[in-house]
N, C-alpha and C positions, 0 to 999 in steps of 0.2 A: 473755551469749551462751551458749546450750546447744545441743549438737549432737544429731542424731537418736537416737543411742544413749545419750544422757544424759551424755556427757563434758562437762567444763567446762574449756575451753581458757583459758590465760593468754596474753594477746596485748597488742600495742601497735600503734598506728596509724602506718604509714609515710607519709612525705610527701617531696616534692621528689626530689632525687637518689637518696635511699635507696629510695624507691618505684620509681623508674625502674630502678635496678639490680636490685631484687628481681623486677620483671616480666621483665627481660631474662634473669635467671637461671632464672626459671620457664619461659620459652620454651625455653631450652637443655635444661633437665631434661625437659620434656615431649617435646621432639624426640628425645632419647635413648631415652625410653620408647617412642616411636612406632617407632623403628628395630627394636625387639625384637618388635613385634606383627605379626600377619599377618591378612589377610582383613578381615572385618567388625569385628574387635576393635580396629582402629586408629581407628575413628570417635570413640571416647571420648577418645583421646589428641589427635586433631586438634581436637576440641571444646575441650579444655583449652588447646591452643596458640592457637586462635582467640580464646578468652576473654582470654588474657593479651595478645594483640595488640590486641584491642578496648580493654582497660583501659589499655594503653600509649598508644594513640591519644588516649583521653580525658585521660589524665594529662598528655600533651604539649599539650593544648588544641587538638587538631586535630579535623577531622571525617572521617568515612569517605569523603565526597565528595572532600576534599582528597587523601586517600591514593589514591583511585581515579584521580584526575587524574595524580598522580605516577607511579603504576603504569603508566598508559597511555603517558605520555611516555617512561618508561624502556623499555617494550616496543617503542616505535617506534624509539628510539635504539639499543638493544642487543639487542632480541628478548626472548623469554620462554623458559622451560624446557619449555613445553607439548609440544613435539615431541621432547624428549629430547636435543637437541643439547648436547653437552658439549665446550667448547673445551679442547683439551689443550695446544696451543701456538699462539703467534702470531708471525709473522715481522715484525719492525719494522726500519725503517731507523735508523741511529745518530742522526739528527737529528729523529726523530719525538718529539712531545711526551710520549708515553707511556713512552718508553725511560727517561727520567730518573725518572719517577714510579715505575716498577717497581723501578728500582735503588735507590731510597731506602729500600726495605723488604725486604731480602734474606731475612728470616725468613719473611715472608708469601709471597714469590715466589722460592723457592730455585732454581727452574728457570732463572732469568735468567742468561745467560752473558755475561760481560764481554767 
């Protein structure tokens, strides 16, 4: 393999969990880069994120149609972020099934009050 400017990279081929982890890391990296961009310049970063997502879908043996179905089901159940709604808190009853779930991960949900 030779790149456009004549560089000769040294590489290895990732597979399985290592490939999955690398794609997830790439999505995080590109997302952080996107946060620093403004205006039209974010299109390149979004393209990188989309490419990594597409590659992750392929690597998982899924289809874009399967992902679209899951996305639609989640949007029906929980809504999407398209209108900008950001849930800051939720009031739950003590016996609600989600109360136990949230309490099992206090690092992820530090706002949970006992």
